[in-house]
PAKE-115404 format. One record per atom (N, C-alpha, C): x negated, y negated, z negated; residue in three letters. Coordinates in steps of 0.001 Angstrom, whole numbers, plus 500000, padded with zeros to 6 digits. Last residue first. Layout:
REM residues N
XYZALA/...
END
This chain:
REM residues 445
646317464914227269UNK/647853464161226972UNK/648780464547227647UNK/643941466701226323UNK/644608466587227034UNK/645984465684227002UNK/641135466165225026UNK/642306466442224539UNK/643525465903225450UNK/638470468441225493UNK/638842467613225994UNK/640783467436225153UNK/637801469723222145UNK/637727470243223330UNK/638240468640224046UNK/637208471778218941UNK/637539470486219752UNK/637428470766221136UNK/636374473720217952UNK/638253473693218037UNK/638001472283219053UNK/633672473290217312UNK/633965474523217500UNK/635474474136218429UNK/633910471049215645UNK/633211470886217198UNK/633673471868217600UNK/635217471911213258UNK/635620471070214201UNK/635402471057215423UNK/633079473409212369UNK/634386473937212682UNK/634934472828213559UNK/631244471457211817UNK/630490472434213084UNK/632018473299213488UNK/632480470046209990UNK/631963469222211237UNK/631428470403211788UNK/634805472007208686UNK/633523471479208203UNK/633379470886209533UNK/638470470941208076UNK/636990471738207990UNK/636266470807208224UNK/639881469863204634UNK/639474469501206209UNK/638313470232206456UNK/642478470100202844UNK/641593470877203080UNK/640840470409204470UNK/644867468216201037UNK/644418468645202347UNK/643145469313202198UNK/648399467593199737UNK/647023468060199479UNK/646325468395201221UNK/649948464392200109UNK/650013466102200702UNK/648753466079200367UNK/652818462006199914UNK/651162462429199410UNK/651422463984199587UNK/654170459710201398UNK/653871461140202039UNK/652359461857201497UNK/656474456883201661UNK/655153457970201226UNK/655622459019201478UNK/658523455925203059UNK/657449455248202264UNK/656442455463202050UNK/660586456814205830UNK/659578457250204902UNK/658811456214204363UNK/663973455041206312UNK/662028455347206428UNK/661782455746205343UNK/665894455469208124UNK/665574456258207479UNK/664284456096207297UNK/668134452870209067UNK/666851453003209626UNK/665758453801208084UNK/670384452333209065UNK/670282451925210087UNK/668780452853210211UNK/671054453108206221UNK/671886453527207331UNK/671148453331208523UNK/667593453096205018UNK/669337452737205134UNK/669965453059205534UNK/664930453330202792UNK/666157454350203757UNK/667455453359203655UNK/662693452570201317UNK/663401451789201769UNK/664364452620202433UNK/661969454930200042UNK/662380453880199079UNK/663137452752199892UNK/661435458082200519UNK/662410457265200895UNK/662715455870200400UNK/658703460235199846UNK/659448458741199308UNK/660014458065200376UNK/657381463005199603UNK/657797461961200182UNK/659150461424199681UNK/656711464524196605UNK/655635463962197433UNK/656060462717198532UNK/657981465439194363UNK/658451464059195236UNK/657639463450196088UNK/656701467984193944UNK/658429467835194386UNK/658645466559195020UNK/653265467953194516UNK/654184467987194296UNK/655746467626194827UNK/651764467615198046UNK/651327467099196571UNK/652801466958195345UNK/652471469912200301UNK/652818469037199781UNK/652072468464198461UNK/649513470531202624UNK/650794471164201817UNK/650914469889200757UNK/647318471688204701UNK/647832470683204382UNK/649132471382203809UNK/643744472662206084UNK/645202473060205222UNK/646112471669204881UNK/642333471614207861UNK/642489473512207646UNK/643722473884207234UNK/642162469564209879UNK/642682469582208607UNK/643177471577208774UNK/641434468652212560UNK/640565468093211432UNK/640821468865210342UNK/643308469927214398UNK/641644470247214540UNK/640775469974213563UNK/645560468831213616UNK/645202470553213882UNK/643826470753213391UNK/644819466195214424UNK/645019466587212917UNK/644994468237212759UNK/644897466407217016UNK/643765465638216189UNK/644174466293214832UNK/647618467142217675UNK/646537467314218231UNK/645291467479217644UNK/648851464821216800UNK/648831465936216083UNK/647828466911216601UNK/647987462458217983UNK/647613462552216563UNK/647720464143216247UNK/648616462967220683UNK/647338462908219945UNK/646875462758218917UNK/651869462391220048UNK/650887463721220568UNK/649632464148220175UNK/652134460241218900UNK/652112461305218243UNK/651628462483218778UNK/651118458583221373UNK/650477458477220057UNK/650552460074218875UNK/652853459504223233UNK/651476459606223415UNK/651092459622221923UNK/655424458647221780UNK/655105460143221973UNK/653795460347222166UNK/655265455753221929UNK/656045457002220516UNK/655181457864220876UNK/655154455501225044UNK/654084455051223558UNK/654246455901221995UNK/657558456180225886UNK/656401456845225742UNK/655247457141225149UNK/659350453933224185UNK/659442455747224189UNK/657933456674224494UNK/659726451872224300UNK/658594452243224248UNK/658471453742223402UNK/662203451107225067UNK/661332451239226502UNK/659913451811225993UNK/664977453221224423UNK/664144452730224311UNK/662802452555224957UNK/668351452098225949UNK/667425453428225565UNK/665691452852225548UNK/669944450120226879UNK/669103450058225969UNK/667984451606225349UNK/671828451832228816UNK/670630450486228971UNK/669473450001227926UNK/671562455356227565UNK/672414454152228726UNK/670881452909228789UNK/670166455775224461UNK/671008456111225923UNK/671690454769226466UNK/667732456701221842UNK/668976455745222290UNK/669042456306223503UNK/665700457980220857UNK/665371457182221547UNK/666434455958222044UNK/667120460374219682UNK/666225459702219013UNK/665936458187219946UNK/669225462022221151UNK/669274460358221179UNK/668329459733220234UNK/667444464645223102UNK/668430464122221597UNK/668419462569221848UNK/666449466750224568UNK/667820466444225041UNK/668010465639223329UNK/664213468154224849UNK/664044466684224294UNK/665737466211224959UNK/664377470535224248UNK/664249469947223368UNK/664399468663223143UNK/665739472847226009UNK/666466471309226383UNK/665991470286224675UNK/665889475360223206UNK/665985474962225143UNK/666457473299224804UNK/663381475779220822UNK/664817475278221198UNK/664673475056222904UNK/660833475441219458UNK/661139476411220634UNK/662513476610220890UNK/661145474036217285UNK/660711473342218456UNK/660453474321219468UNK/663525474263214975UNK/663081474920215815UNK/662514474259216949UNK/664638473274212021UNK/663922472870212849UNK/662948474222213904UNK/668487473552211570UNK/667323474103211551UNK/666120473683212375UNK/670738472079212258UNK/670161471607210583UNK/668477472004210610UNK/672097473021214594UNK/671133471726214306UNK/670474471638213130UNK/672498475880215479UNK/671278475680214309UNK/671055474356214572UNK/672091474621218658UNK/672546475909218012UNK/671518475850216534UNK/673773471799219542UNK/672435472087219715UNK/673048473366218645UNK/675917470722220865UNK/674697470669221559UNK/673290471053220980UNK/677910471437218641UNK/678420471581220083UNK/677197471641221124UNK/676233470883216292UNK/676553472011216700UNK/677048472415217857UNK/674661468107215942UNK/675772468459216502UNK/675533470167217257UNK/672556466687215406UNK/672434467831214567UNK/674040468484215248UNK/672438463863216653UNK/671213464802216782UNK/671206466276216202UNK/674613462837215253UNK/674781463276216387UNK/673402464643216988UNK/673170462236213144UNK/674276463269213012UNK/674441463826214181UNK/671415460256213993UNK/670968461309213374UNK/671873462507213005UNK/673219457815215521UNK/672087458713215822UNK/671440460007215648UNK/675993457425215129UNK/675196457989214177UNK/674060458916214813UNK/676980453942215776UNK/676930455461216271UNK/675410456237215548UNK/679194452465214349UNK/678360452616214121UNK/678156453839214854UNK/681479449428215683UNK/681080450966216149UNK/679548451305215431UNK/683204446705214814UNK/681804447240215207UNK/681864448545214546UNK/686512445140216539UNK/685473446497215990UNK/683937446497215797UNK/687205443712218885UNK/686801443137216999UNK/686316444022216376UNK/689994446445219197UNK/689150445066219639UNK/688683444514218393UNK/690213449213217894UNK/690888448075218098UNK/689489447311218517UNK/690223452664218729UNK/689126451773218405UNK/689951450457218894UNK/691975455660218407UNK/691959454176218355UNK/690999454010218167UNK/690626458894219586UNK/691442458258218939UNK/690726456466219025UNK/689848460527221833UNK/691263459991221751UNK/691601459380220905UNK/687169459837221650UNK/687150460943221181UNK/688904461129221008UNK/687629456407221441UNK/686639457398221643UNK/687143458835220543UNK/689032453811222904UNK/689345455218222107UNK/688132455600222432UNK/689777450260222864UNK/689214451622223441UNK/689630452333222810UNK/690188446826223230UNK/690845447636222516UNK/690521449178223363UNK/687151445069223867UNK/688571445709224231UNK/689157446963223150UNK/684541445444222569UNK/685546444089223665UNK/686720444116223217UNK/683038446105219687UNK/684083446591220585UNK/684429444967220938UNK/679476445882219644UNK/680731445227218956UNK/681835445456220025UNK/677546448684217635UNK/678053448114218672UNK/679292447254218689UNK/674483449764216262UNK/676169449427216306UNK/675972448997217314UNK/672684453035215429UNK/672967451943215924UNK/674656451038216441UNK/671095454706213225UNK/672448455035213560UNK/671988452957214677UNK/668317455772212314UNK/669459456611212617UNK/670869456630213202UNK/665019455936214146UNK/667004455064214422UNK/667755455612213918UNK/664103458544213731UNK/663818457279213110UNK/664887456254212676UNK/665307461644213381UNK/665748460504214400UNK/665264459030213250UNK/664685464299212376UNK/664241463033211627UNK/664696461573211999UNK/665071465863214278UNK/665796465948213071UNK/665838464831212350UNK/663999464680216814UNK/665504464756216497UNK/666318465590215235UNK/661523464387216232UNK/662365463015216452UNK/663859463482216423UNK/660712466661216097UNK/661024466094214767UNK/661504464734214731UNK/660983467970218345UNK/661880468373217158UNK/661766467897215962UNK/659077466257219490UNK/660436466326220083UNK/661273466852218968UNK/656946467363218277UNK/656929466032218365UNK/658594465784218247UNK/656814470065218933UNK/656951469685217705UNK/657320468297217360UNK/656251469772222145UNK/657898470213221395UNK/658097470016219712UNK/653897469051222134UNK/655009468519222928UNK/656419468511222340UNK/652508471382220753UNK/652396469564220216UNK/653928468920220427UNK/652112473606222389UNK/653180473068221468UNK/653591471708221084UNK/649779472876223845UNK/650798472348224418UNK/652572472458223607UNK/647726473858222303UNK/648487472627221987UNK/649233471858222752UNK/647526476648220691UNK/648130476413222253UNK/648490474534221945UNK/646169477057218494UNK/646218477865219254UNK/646897478026221144UNK/646902474867217026UNK/645375474893217132UNK/645512475978218803UNK/649612475375216657UNK/648868473753217796UNK/647922474148217859UNK/648958477533215004UNK/650092477660216557UNK/649736476548217322UNK/648100476921212726UNK/647317477841213882UNK/647783477599214812UNK/649898475068211807UNK/648508474301212249UNK/648151475613213163UNK/652229476807210892UNK/652548475858212552UNK/650870474679212680UNK/651892478513208855UNK/651572478735210718UNK/651135477722211832UNK/654644477139207255UNK/652963478169207150UNK/653168478606208545UNK/655509474142207172UNK/655634475224207962UNK/654844475782207911UNK/654585471262205389UNK/655375472790205210UNK/655792473882206170UNK/652670470503207012UNK/651909470783205887UNK/653166471704205155UNK/653829469979209553UNK/652836470409209373UNK/652395471283207818UNK/655809468624208825UNK/655687469468209240UNK/654942470627209053UNK/654434465906208026UNK/655347466824206933UNK/655685468320207430UNK/653625465044210295UNK/652921465120209187UNK/653309466286208065UNK/655844464531211651UNK/655056465302211837UNK/654050466077211163UNK/656759462586209900UNK/657510463455209858UNK/656696464585210648UNK/654702460237210247UNK/655367460888208863UNK/656059462467208588UNK/655335459474212708UNK/653891460148212506UNK/654207461279210944UNK/658024459241212994UNK/657872459771213561UNK/656393460503213055UNK/657467456458211528UNK/657764457200210851UNK/657931458558211557UNK/655902454864213180UNK/654985455366212322UNK/656135456297211018UNK/657579454544215132UNK/656124455301215439UNK/655590455720214211UNK/659200452836214217UNK/659654454072214020UNK/658270454838214766UNK/656922450582213362UNK/658028450948212310UNK/658605452121212578UNK/655974449494215515UNK/654992450413214637UNK/655968451018213896UNK/657745448043217704UNK/656644448986218321UNK/655861450245217104UNK/659147446671216357UNK/659774447737216964UNK/658724448917217395UNK/657557444588215709UNK/658414445734214671UNK/658490446763215154UNK/656399443584218035UNK/656008443601216971UNK/656715444795216166UNK/659088442925219516UNK/658184444333220334UNK/657052444509219095UNK/660362440873218342UNK/660804442257218350UNK/660092443260218824UNK/658461438921218747UNK/659330439226217526UNK/659323440952217134UNK/658833438513221488UNK/657357439294221093UNK/657396439642219581UNK/660867437985222015UNK/660782439023222412UNK/659615439809221726UNK/660636435385220932UNK/661467436190220229UNK/661413437469221112UNK/659158433804222454UNK/658297433915221203UNK/659472435119220569UNK/660503434279224783UNK/659118434525224821UNK/658252435150223238UNK/662595432531224236UNK/662425434145224709UNK/661471434788224268UNK/661126430417223926UNK/661699430514223181UNK/661939431863223257UNK/660238429906227026UNK/659218430168225689UNK/659741430583224871UNK/661938432114229247UNK/661469430421228237UNK/660517430574227294UNK/661550433478232558UNK/661428433370230882UNK/660927432206230059UNK/662650432637235094UNK/661720432600234123UNK/661941432612233123UNK/665726433797236695UNK/665036432926236528UNK/663896433201235333UNK/665731436640239373UNK/665617436275237463UNK/664997434919237509UNK/665338437717241593UNK/666309436224241706UNK/666066435797239783UNK/664103439976242672UNK/665218440366241892UNK/666262438666241601UNK/662060439363244036UNK/662549440521244064UNK/664048440007243566UNK/661250436542243102UNK/661633436442244752UNK/662210437969244631UNK/662318434885240192UNK/661535436579240864UNK/662245436101242116UNK/661447431443240215UNK/662400432414239652UNK/661516433890240695UNK/658296430419238309UNK/659657430826239160UNK/660489431835239257UNK/656018430997235436UNK/656469431582237338UNK/658133430735237278UNK/655647430394232839UNK/655552429348233910UNK/655564429366235141UNK/656521432570231758UNK/657157431517231487UNK/656759430357232015UNK/654559434662232642UNK/656123434451232556UNK/656987433610232444UNK/652142433976231021UNK/652547433230232421UNK/653915433580232805UNK/653116434701228324UNK/653085433909228307UNK/653118432891230094UNK/654026437772229052UNK/654503436705228782UNK/654353435007229116UNK/650033438017229471UNK/651704438383230323UNK/652916437999230233UNK/649599437515226514UNK/649403436431227591UNK/650139436592229082UNK/650940439308225449UNK/651215438144224957UNK/650869437012225890UNK/649679441968226515UNK/650836441336226555UNK/651413439823226231UNK/646638440885227870UNK/647173441398227207UNK/648627440906227208UNK/644984439484229583UNK/645551440673230236UNK/646753441391229488UNK/644959435434229454UNK/644321437065228850UNK/645725438234229792UNK/644344431889229807UNK/644917432870229780UNK/644273434794229608UNK/644570429278227645UNK/643526430755228023UNK/643980431308228495UNK/646808428140227868UNK/645505427324227531UNK/644248428093228062UNK/648416429961226994UNK/648624429135228338UNK/647497428567228638UNK/647289431106225215UNK/647289432044225770UNK/647399431024227832UNK/648053429448222856UNK/646495430038223380UNK/646279430580224439UNK/650710429666223253UNK/650009428783223897UNK/648419428798223628UNK/651102432055222093UNK/651399432144223725UNK/650722430473224231UNK/650490431923219106UNK/649710433048220699UNK/649890432628221836UNK/652093430197218347UNK/650734429595218423UNK/649904430214219434UNK/654371431512218591UNK/654271430391219194UNK/652805429705219596UNK/653533433641216947UNK/653635434487218149UNK/653814432748219480UNK/653708432159214377UNK/652621433168214637UNK/652783433297216212UNK/656235431245214408UNK/655208430048214297UNK/653697431079214624UNK/657766434012214158UNK/657843433134215295UNK/656939432002215273UNK/656725435168211727UNK/656385435278212818UNK/656930434581214397UNK/657345432798210049UNK/656104433502209683UNK/655893434043211650UNK/660557433406210341UNK/659949432160210191UNK/657935432401210954UNK/660639435986209944UNK/660924435683210604UNK/659994434221211063UNK/659531435734206457UNK/659175436795207663UNK/659435436343208672UNK/661740434280205820UNK/660455433853205496UNK/659316434458206865UNK/663876435731206226UNK/663738434542206479UNK/662649433927207069UNK/663495437907204142UNK/663714438429205420UNK/663149436935206721UNK/663728436625202084UNK/662245437536202607UNK/662035437634203780UNK/666431435662201917UNK/665609434883202179UNK/663644435381202313UNK/667176438855201754UNK/667471437845202889UNK/666609436846203151UNK/665983438995199395UNK/665887440053200589UNK/666114439230201717UNK/667332437593197632UNK/666054437707197780UNK/665533438381199038UNK/670335438426197822UNK/669547437552197913UNK/667904437201198228UNK/670000441947198865UNK/669998441128197936UNK/669610439433198107UNK/672038443995201163UNK/670695442944200464UNK/671165442096199630UNK/673212447091201964UNK/673761445700201246UNK/672389444809200786UNK/671845447752204906UNK/671923448202204002UNK/672734446532203407UNK/670885447516207651UNK/672031448680207788UNK/671819448754205665UNK/668507445773207254UNK/668747446094208104UNK/669539447279207786UNK/666764443989205253UNK/667629443615205226UNK/668602444219206902UNK/664065445766205441UNK/665027445648204107UNK/666295445067204238UNK/663032445045207649UNK/663581446897207317UNK/664591446388206178UNK/661865443129207311UNK/663011443269208460UNK/663871444664208059UNK/659938443206205778UNK/660786442425205482UNK/662411442814206635UNK/658608445360207181UNK/659161445726205795UNK/659969444728205505UNK/657019443489209337UNK/658174445068209147UNK/659009445511208112UNK/655975441696207837UNK/656963441600208606UNK/657911442574209003UNK/653540443771206706UNK/654622443180205574UNK/655977442422206075UNK/652437444692209203UNK/652952445480208213UNK/654524444687207254UNK/651811442309209886UNK/652717443013210756UNK/652927443958210161UNK/649800441365208058UNK/650860441042208191UNK/651868441456208572UNK/647551443417208642UNK/648259443195207074UNK/649605442491207340UNK/646716442437210879UNK/647470443851210822UNK/648155443757209311UNK/645391440482211478UNK/646343439907211377UNK/647199441565210758UNK/642270440907212322UNK/643003440426210793UNK/644101439827210355UNK/642791441700214502UNK/642778442957213343UNK/643170442180212312UNK/644834439801216991UNK/643550440065216041UNK/643537441106214781UNK/646806440940219711UNK/646323440370218107UNK/645267440935217013UNK/647581442272221543UNK/646663440976221807UNK/646534440668220493UNK/649777443826222586UNK/649843442601222107UNK/648827441410222234UNK/647972446126222149UNK/648356445819223485UNK/648998444613223675UNK/646942445915219609UNK/645622446276220927UNK/646678445461221987UNK/649129446054218097UNK/648277445400217949UNK/647370444644219221UNK/649896448869218282UNK/650543447847218921UNK/649840446421218995UNK/647464449744217375UNK/648220450378218538UNK/649006449465219409UNK/647584449366214743UNK/646391449282215406UNK/646854449316217079UNK/650398450081213780UNK/650007448946213789UNK/648498448730214725UNK/650208453132214143UNK/650979452328215284UNK/650376450699214866UNK/647973453445212078UNK/648066453986213351UNK/648361453002214384UNK/649028452658209574UNK/647667451823210461UNK/647608452445211906UNK/651231454749208802UNK/651296453217209212UNK/650090452218209722UNK/649890457411208905UNK/651306456878209513UNK/651256455505209986UNK/647414456725207132UNK/647612457420208856UNK/648413456660209627UNK/647495455881204731UNK/646564456068205324UNK/646197456686206655UNK/650474456197203959UNK/649491454732203965UNK/648384454699204239UNK/650850458272204823UNK/652171457095205403UNK/650974455835205208UNK/649830460118203256UNK/649388459747204545UNK/650225458644205794UNK/647939459596200322UNK/649187459149201042UNK/649014458834202267UNK/645662462578199404UNK/645943461043200052UNK/647761461027200665UNK/643928464613197794UNK/644928464537197612UNK/644887462910198758UNK/641560466858198781UNK/641573465915198023UNK/643112465739198273UNK/638150467489200378UNK/639590468138200117UNK/639985467100198925UNK/636215465952202207UNK/636245467645202558UNK/637758468205201238UNK/638165462709202893UNK/636859463550202484UNK/637071465212202568UNK/639025460791205547UNK/639594462058204788UNK/638734462609204198UNK/638236459246207677UNK/638234459129206448UNK/638685459898205229UNK/638390460699210082UNK/637173460446209532UNK/637240459857207614UNK/640924459805210724UNK/640302461208210251UNK/639221461167209406UNK/640409456980211737UNK/641139457027210962UNK/641241458691210013UNK/638681457510214059UNK/638545456955212956UNK/639189457073211586UNK/640884458908215719UNK/639421459963215223UNK/639123458782213702UNK/642622457337216131UNK/642794458721215543UNK/641374459128214785UNK/641331455484217529UNK/642043455133215956UNK/641820456097215476UNK/640546456984219921UNK/639353456307218823UNK/639718456039217579UNK/643183457761220839UNK/642662458760220728UNK/641105458240219585UNK/644056454923221595UNK/644840455903220748UNK/643728457171219775UNK/642107454397223571UNK/642064453602222155UNK/643072454123221178UNK/642699456161225987UNK/641155456302224801UNK/641583455379223780UNK/645931455554226457UNK/645156456898225787UNK/644204456336224924UNK/645879452939227400UNK/646626453357225820UNK/645787454836225139UNK/645195452168229830UNK/644010452192228645UNK/644513452618227100UNK/647370452580231122UNK/645848453960231451UNK/644882453402230744UNK/649127450955230229UNK/649296452633230251UNK/647983453289230439UNK/649543447817230590UNK/648230448885230290UNK/648082449975229997UNK/651846447920232185UNK/650328447189232880UNK/649257447879232204UNK/653940448788230889UNK/653436449660231793UNK/652354449303232710UNK/654610446492229446UNK/654479447492229147UNK/653606448630230005UNK/655642444637231581UNK/654215444532230221UNK/653671445728230090UNK/657513445932232624UNK/656005445310233585UNK/655090445477232795UNK/659427446272230376UNK/659011447309231111UNK/657699447233232143UNK/659904443670230194UNK/659360444297228870UNK/658506445361229995UNK/660827442625232386UNK/659764441925232023UNK/659279442972231137UNK/663237443928232569UNK/662807444154233603UNK/661152443599233171UNK/664665443150230265UNK/664269444739229756UNK/663054444563231497UNK/665159440448230922UNK/664145440933230029UNK/663873442209229750UNK/667515441441233043UNK/666586440625233084UNK/664965440631232168UNK/669023443235231505UNK/668611443109232523UNK/667236442613232872UNK/669975441098229656UNK/669958442123228940UNK/668529443055230299UNK/671524439066231146UNK/670520438752230517UNK/669365439661230363UNK/673812440305232492UNK/672835440177233113UNK/671603440018232479UNK/673850443071229977UNK/673836442440231571UNK/674430441115231819UNK/673751441995226239UNK/674247442765227810UNK/673852442131229261UNK/671070441890224008UNK/672336441273225003UNK/672622442317225445UNK/669990442539222000UNK/670752442207221275UNK/671381441278222596UNK/667037443014222898UNK/668079444348222020UNK/669354444247222128UNK/666254441173224002UNK/666942442316224542UNK/667621443051223876UNK/667399437830221883UNK/666261439294222833UNK/667306439821223537UNK/669094435880221220UNK/669326435964222773UNK/667828437295223098UNK/669221436083218545UNK/670541436294219780UNK/669847436888220878UNK/667681435091216589UNK/667518436973217323UNK/668277437006218226UNK/668662433462215327UNK/667498433147216229UNK/667069434196216987UNK/669918434308212914UNK/670618434230214320UNK/669717434103215811UNK/668612434647211339UNK/668967435562212149UNK/669326435758213270UNK/666947431861210180UNK/668000432471210323UNK/668254433613211439UNK/664289430607209632UNK/664307432255210080UNK/665651432627209526UNK/664073428334207719UNK/663624428119209439UNK/663782430115210080UNK/664884427329205386UNK/663570428247205715UNK/663066428269206965UNK/667265426670205885UNK/666148425628205458UNK/664830426064205566UNK/668511428992206528UNK/667943427934207545UNK/667352426995207345UNK/668561430057204259UNK/667870430705205374UNK/667077429753206112UNK/669948428517203008UNK/668829428413202527UNK/668124429356203581UNK/672610429017203856UNK/671907427633204092UNK/670414427679203992UNK/672968431833203309UNK/672558431538204565UNK/671845430081204978UNK/672902431324200583UNK/671838432177200967UNK/671505431538202182UNK/676210430321200835UNK/674643429581200427UNK/673274430049200649UNK/676693432147201863UNK/676883430894202468UNK/675630430287202016UNK/675309435646201289UNK/676152434486201305UNK/676099433307202097UNK/674938437709204671UNK/674264436649203100UNK/675296435995203063UNK/675583440485205501UNK/675861439198205768UNK/675527438199204653UNK/677689442548205707UNK/676431442862206186UNK/675913441906206289UNK/680123443075205041UNK/679486442975203534UNK/677882443089204534UNK/682190443672206459UNK/681784445365205861UNK/680757444704205178UNK/682981441114207026UNK/684181441872206309UNK/683336443296205691UNK/680513440664208059UNK/681178439710207107UNK/681865440646206588UNK/680701441701210549UNK/679578442177209633UNK/679704441512208501UNK/683258440493211703UNK/683315442298211288UNK/681852442124210490UNK/682392438327212428UNK/682753438299211598UNK/683700439518210762UNK/679526438517214036UNK/679581438451213109UNK/680738438322212165UNK/679269439508216596UNK/679364440744215592UNK/679843439507214325UNK/678661438229218606UNK/679886438626218379UNK/679926439122217168UNK/675808437924218964UNK/676809436342218889UNK/678061436685218555UNK/675095440240219890UNK/674743440128218411UNK/676311438601217734UNK/675591442039222384UNK/676071440984221526UNK/676389440267220225UNK/676653444605222832UNK/675253444815222160UNK/674970443387221811UNK/679509446307223229UNK/678722445420223548UNK/677749445284222538UNK/681544448716224799UNK/680533448853223732UNK/679398447787223576UNK/682093447577227560UNK/683094447633226272UNK/682757448256224947UNK/680307447508228799UNK/680983446812229344UNK/682206446722227793UNK/678202449413228508UNK/678078448341227340UNK/679075447084228053UNK/678188452964228454UNK/679594451218228760UNK/679532450300227810UNK/676716454748227027UNK/676241454055228618UNK/678261453045228943UNK/677848454396224362UNK/676664453705224947UNK/676323453679226269UNK/679775456440225075UNK/680168454720224744UNK/679203454386225172UNK/678819459250225479UNK/679457458097226970UNK/680053456804226280UNK/676829459297223700UNK/676264459247224474UNK/677539458118226039UNK/678612459869221705UNK/677828458151221540UNK/677340458524222840UNK/680130462087222267UNK/680845460566222280UNK/680044459622222293UNK/678151464033222394UNK/678833463535223666UNK/679677462123223863UNK/677697464249219226UNK/676601463977220560UNK/677473463069221688UNK/679534462681216872UNK/679102463365217750UNK/678846463171218948UNK/679898460420215383UNK/679476461479214722UNK/679091462789215597UNK/680855457080214648UNK/680637458515215384UNK/679849459251215743UNK/682471454677212488UNK/681431455814212400UNK/681976457033213789UNK/683269451321212463UNK/683806453034212555UNK/682790453958212543UNK/685333448545210513UNK/683891449584211061UNK/684492450771211224UNK/687121446793209763UNK/686913447069210955UNK/685753447496211482UNK/687989448514206918UNK/687396447435207458UNK/687251447896209115UNK/689302450385205115UNK/690617449661206073UNK/689784448689206590UNK/687065452841205318UNK/687878451887204164UNK/688893451522205582UNK/685840452966207893UNK/685749453219206982UNK/686362452138206358UNK/686954455530210233UNK/687105454502209811UNK/686544454031208494UNK/685649458046212577UNK/686370457443211330UNK/686073456933211186UNK/685941460374215249UNK/685459459255214272UNK/685916458662213592UNK/685899463491215434UNK/685137462085216211UNK/684730461228215936UNK/686468465386212530UNK/686588464546213491UNK/685941463617214573UNK/684920466812211469UNK/686756467045210876UNK/687247466384212290UNK/682486467302211608UNK/683366468840211648UNK/684716468097211913UNK/681465464858210736UNK/681571465296212655UNK/682555466468212672UNK/681827464587208237UNK/682757463935209125UNK/682998464427210511UNK/680275466659207414UNK/681463467044207034UNK/682374466055207877UNK/677996465262208349UNK/678290467158209005UNK/679857467200208941UNK/677535463571206225UNK/678175462966208254UNK/678575464632208651UNK/676564464978204154UNK/678283464324204173UNK/678770463991205817UNK/674229465976205066UNK/675600467287204364UNK/677141466302204615UNK/672983463916205437UNK/673673464845206757UNK/674623465637206145UNK/671704461941204415UNK/673002461685204433UNK/673762463120205262UNK/669579461340202324UNK/669913462801202559UNK/671575462508203190UNK/669157458515202190UNK/668347459295201878UNK/668264460659202405UNK/671672456882202090UNK/670814457187203293UNK/669407458279203508UNK/672767457425199822UNK/673469457930200749UNK/672095458128201738UNK/670970455675197998UNK/670837457152197869UNK/671228457820198810UNK/670592453351199149UNK/669681453835199409UNK/669691455605199077UNK/674138452673200946UNK/673452452575199753UNK/671780453668200559UNK/676003452412202604UNK/674972451030202573UNK/674100451561201790UNK/678307454460201670UNK/677183454369203400UNK/676320453513203333UNK/678702452694199145UNK/678280454541199064UNK/677546454291200740UNK/680458450655200364UNK/679259450652199156UNK/678406451876199156UNK/682488451832201926UNK/681529451324202633UNK/679920450958201376UNK/683226455055200930UNK/683330453717200688UNK/682253452938201534UNK/684330458258202082UNK/682905457488201641UNK/683169456084201801UNK/685828459383203335UNK/686014459486202090UNK/685234458666201558UNK/686927457640206297UNK/685805458632205487UNK/686525458457204430UNK/690149457913208047UNK/688984457353207211UNK/688265458438206276UNK/691071459066211456UNK/690635459353210019UNK/690142458382209094UNK/693313457080213836UNK/691962457260213105UNK/691496457888211598UNK/696248458575214638UNK/695647457603213797UNK/694321457817213527UNK/696638458370218341UNK/696826459036217409UNK/696389458024216375UNK/696968457094220742UNK/698391457012219683UNK/697929457183218271UNK/695540456900223084UNK/696809458105222529UNK/697482458404220984UNK/696107455051225872UNK/695507455186224065UNK/696613456228223826UNK/
END
């Protein structure tokens, strides 16, 4: 250990966990990044890491930087990220204590993580050949609802419903439940990376109970009547013996429920934020629509730069299992480290003009928006596919896009964890049907 003292951030926990900070954190996090690789928050067991290489190195060391949320409790309580004892008791009565999610893959280390991750990868790749056509159909349907010209909230009318329809189809959730998916996702987001009110904790508890009950019912239906959707695949996994290839034990029923709750929320919220940023860039970058029209391979780089500059999952926490250091600065056992993906993705040591939007930059995919190490996002391929198809279709459908006023973009639910765009009001002019037909061709993947 180097013995050098870790500098203290000039921002108190209350400010870091506020909506105002989360809406535009980059100048303040950039100042931290320039000063030192790690900063302690007040005298709390909480540390911020803002540099790219340090994030990557630590995230690839789960033996020290753990995802096991059972261990997070004391540090989270010290930071203020837990409900009061009275509220927690009410959450237990409701049946939606966050502790019920301890056994999901996101919150586990190997070997439990490896076992669940293999199941998720198998389930997601089984239907990959069906995704593209379904997404194209959904994009076409949503775009057809826009008239010749006008104003619309593209989050409500496009960026929210598309990922919900896609993840619901993959899971096998009927369309009648799509509205609940959004409310469940919002309730989960409100209690993540921010100082939540008692009512927000209770709303999350009710949401978790509803989701658990819903997926338990769906799994039982698939056990009685097997299906090829993801719920059906996980239902079958609960009936199988140990894997002959890996020796993994079969998935338990409760694990399957918890995994489905995670996949439902994770499968739509981050993609919604990516789609919102894509539409924001198309509306605010003169000539970008024409450029993507002329060469739709540009859409790939556009999406990667949107991921880098906007980073849907802004930070991710890990629990420190032993005394260690990052960048030569000491981090004591029992602390929580927040890896600031949003600022690491702007690190000037890795990205020239890191605050600028440059889809043509070298190594445009070399960002942390899908994490790093064993917990890299298993849905990255799906999110990229949705965004790519949506961007290519949007530039053919719209002749012009622009912001509808200075407050067109809203971040009402932004937190240190998720910088969630909740509204994006744009003015639009669509191409005529004849022009769209002339511009259209087979949409490459």
